[in-house]
C-alpha positions as CSV (number, residue, x, y, z in Angstrom):
1,X,25.1,-32.3,-72.5
2,X,24.6,-31.3,-76.1
3,X,20.8,-31.5,-75.5
4,X,21.1,-28.9,-72.7
5,X,23.2,-26.7,-74.9
6,X,20.6,-27.0,-77.7
7,X,17.8,-26.1,-75.3
8,X,19.8,-23.1,-74.1
9,X,20.4,-21.9,-77.6
10,X,16.7,-22.3,-78.4
11,X,15.7,-20.2,-75.4
12,X,18.2,-17.6,-76.2
13,X,17.0,-17.3,-79.8
14,X,13.4,-17.1,-78.6
15,X,14.3,-14.4,-76.1
16,X,16.0,-12.3,-78.8
17,X,13.1,-12.8,-81.2
18,X,10.6,-11.6,-78.5
19,X,12.8,-8.6,-77.7
20,X,12.8,-7.7,-81.4
21,X,9.0,-8.1,-81.6
22,X,8.5,-5.9,-78.5
23,X,10.7,-3.2,-79.8
24,X,8.9,-3.2,-83.1
25,X,5.4,-3.2,-81.6
26,X,6.4,-0.4,-79.2
27,X,7.8,1.7,-82.1
28,X,4.6,1.1,-84.1
29,X,2.4,2.1,-81.2
30,X,4.4,5.3,-80.5
31,X,4.2,6.2,-84.2
32,X,0.5,5.5,-84.4
33,X,-0.2,7.4,-81.1
34,X,2.0,10.3,-82.0
35,X,-0.7,12.1,-83.9
36,X,-2.5,15.3,-83.0
37,X,-5.9,14.3,-84.3
38,X,-5.8,11.1,-82.3
39,X,-4.9,13.0,-79.1
40,X,-7.7,15.5,-79.7
41,X,-10.3,12.7,-80.3
42,X,-9.0,10.9,-77.2
43,X,-9.3,14.1,-75.1
44,X,-12.8,14.7,-76.3
45,X,-13.8,11.1,-75.5
46,X,-12.2,11.3,-72.0
47,X,-13.9,14.6,-71.2
48,X,-17.3,13.3,-72.3
49,X,-16.8,10.1,-70.3
50,X,-15.8,12.1,-67.2
51,X,-18.9,14.3,-67.6
52,X,-21.0,11.2,-68.0
53,X,-19.4,9.6,-64.9
54,X,-20.0,12.7,-62.9
55,X,-23.7,12.9,-64.0
56,X,-24.0,9.2,-63.2
57,X,-22.4,9.6,-59.7
58,X,-24.8,12.5,-58.9
59,X,-27.8,10.5,-60.0
60,X,-26.5,7.5,-58.0
61,X,-26.1,9.7,-54.9
62,X,-29.6,11.1,-55.4
63,X,-31.2,7.7,-55.8
64,X,-29.3,6.3,-52.8
65,X,-30.5,9.3,-50.8
66,X,-34.2,8.6,-51.7
67,X,-33.8,4.8,-51.3
68,X,-31.8,5.4,-48.1
69,X,-28.9,3.3,-49.3
70,X,-25.3,3.9,-48.4
71,X,-23.2,5.6,-51.0
72,X,-19.5,5.1,-51.7
73,X,-18.7,8.3,-49.7
74,X,-20.9,6.9,-46.8
75,X,-19.0,3.6,-46.9
76,X,-15.7,5.5,-47.0
77,X,-16.8,7.7,-44.0
78,X,-17.9,4.6,-42.1
79,X,-14.6,2.9,-42.9
80,X,-12.8,6.1,-41.7
81,X,-14.9,6.2,-38.5
82,X,-14.2,2.5,-38.0
83,X,-10.5,3.0,-38.3
84,X,-10.7,6.0,-35.8
85,X,-12.8,3.9,-33.5
86,X,-10.3,1.0,-33.6
87,X,-7.5,3.5,-32.9
88,X,-9.4,4.9,-29.9
89,X,-10.1,1.3,-28.8
90,X,-6.4,0.5,-29.0
91,X,-5.6,3.6,-26.9
92,X,-8.3,2.8,-24.4
93,X,-7.0,-0.8,-24.2
94,X,-3.5,0.5,-23.6
95,X,-4.8,2.9,-20.9
96,X,-6.8,0.0,-19.3
97,X,-3.6,-2.1,-19.2
98,X,-1.7,0.9,-17.7
99,X,-4.5,1.3,-15.1
100,X,-4.5,-2.4,-14.4
101,X,-0.7,-2.1,-13.8
102,X,-1.3,0.9,-11.5
103,X,-4.1,-0.9,-9.7
104,X,-1.8,-3.9,-9.2
105,X,1.0,-1.7,-7.8
106,X,-1.6,0.1,-5.6
107,X,-2.9,-3.2,-4.4
108,X,0.6,-4.4,-3.6
109,X,1.2,-1.1,-1.7
110,X,-2.1,-1.5,0.2
111,X,-1.3,-5.1,1.1
112,X,2.1,-4.0,2.3
113,X,0.6,-1.2,4.3
114,X,-2.0,-3.5,5.7
115,X,0.7,-6.0,6.7
116,X,2.6,-3.2,8.4
117,X,-0.6,-2.1,10.1
118,X,-1.3,-5.6,11.4
119,X,2.3,-5.9,12.7
120,X,2.0,-2.5,14.4
121,X,-1.3,-3.5,15.9
122,X,0.2,-6.7,17.2
123,X,3.1,-4.8,18.6
124,X,0.7,-2.3,20.3
125,X,-1.3,-5.3,21.7
126,X,1.9,-6.9,23.1
127,X,3.0,-3.5,24.6
128,X,-0.5,-3.1,26.0
129,X,-0.4,-6.6,27.6
130,X,3.1,-5.9,28.9
131,X,2.0,-2.6,30.3
132,X,-1.1,-4.2,31.9
133,X,1.1,-6.8,33.4
134,X,3.5,-4.2,34.7
135,X,0.6,-2.2,36.0
136,X,-0.7,-5.3,37.9
137,X,2.8,-5.8,39.3
138,X,3.0,-2.2,40.2
139,X,-0.4,-2.4,42.0
140,X,0.8,-5.5,43.8
141,X,4.0,-3.7,44.8
142,X,2.0,-0.7,45.8
143,X,-0.2,-3.0,48.0
144,X,2.9,-4.6,49.4
145,X,4.4,-1.1,50.1
146,X,1.1,-0.1,51.7
147,X,1.3,-3.1,53.9
148,X,5.0,-2.4,54.7
149,X,4.0,1.2,55.5
150,X,1.2,0.0,57.8
151,X,3.6,-2.4,59.4
152,X,6.1,0.5,59.8
153,X,3.4,2.6,61.3
154,X,2.6,-0.2,63.7
155,X,6.3,-0.6,64.4
156,X,6.5,3.1,65.2
157,X,3.5,2.8,67.5
158,X,5.1,-0.3,69.1
159,X,8.4,1.7,69.3
160,X,6.5,4.6,70.9
161,X,4.9,2.1,73.3
162,X,8.3,0.6,74.1
163,X,9.7,4.1,74.7
164,X,6.8,4.7,77.1
165,X,7.5,1.4,78.7
166,X,11.2,2.2,78.9
167,X,10.4,5.5,80.4
168,X,8.1,3.8,82.9
169,X,10.7,1.2,83.6
170,X,13.3,4.0,84.1
171,X,10.7,5.7,86.4
172,X,10.1,2.5,88.2
173,X,13.9,2.0,88.6
174,X,14.2,5.5,89.9
175,X,11.2,4.9,92.2
176,X,12.7,1.6,93.3
177,X,16.1,3.2,93.9
178,X,14.4,6.0,95.8
179,X,12.4,3.5,97.8
180,X,15.5,1.5,98.5
181,X,17.3,4.7,99.5
182,X,14.4,5.6,101.8
183,X,14.4,2.1,103.3
184,X,18.1,2.2,104.3
185,X,17.9,5.1,106.7
186,X,14.8,3.6,108.2
187,X,16.8,0.5,109.2
188,X,19.4,2.6,110.8
189,X,16.9,4.5,112.9
190,X,15.5,1.3,114.5
191,X,15.3,1.5,118.2
192,X,16.4,-1.2,120.6
193,X,13.5,-2.9,122.3
194,X,12.6,-1.4,125.6
195,X,10.8,-3.3,128.3
196,X,8.0,-1.5,129.9
197,X,6.8,-2.0,133.4
198,X,4.0,-4.2,132.2
199,X,6.5,-6.5,130.7
200,X,5.8,-5.7,127.0
201,X,8.4,-4.8,124.6
202,X,8.3,-1.5,122.8
């Protein structure tokens, strides 16, 4: 326990000492840098360095142009174009996904419509078969009706013949009655047999 306490105190004293050293060095740096002549010399050095770097950059661009090598700007432009191309690819990929979804929906709609069309065709076929059957039955009924009509016509002709026969029968009855009426007076007018001189009967 006492060892941990000693270690802690040691660390604390080292931390305080380092803080003091940092503050002292910072103060020394500020004092040494807070001079006008040093600032002017630094400014001249920075300006000359920047001019040299600009000259070097121009020469580097010129050499890269003649040697057909990519420059820093070219690489930056390529990177920028690559980023733009990736963004466009992402947009195209998203549009393709949307189109795939649309195609899937359209395909589902087409399959549904095709199923309905098949069902409608089956229904029409069934109706057509039913209609053909009904037409066949109608033709059969029409044939039966034609036969019945013919039989009725034959019945009418038979009826007409029967009527003629009836009239003939009635005529015959009238003729028979008339004949029987004519026959009765003839019976009344019968003469009694007369004997002639020759002995024959008249």
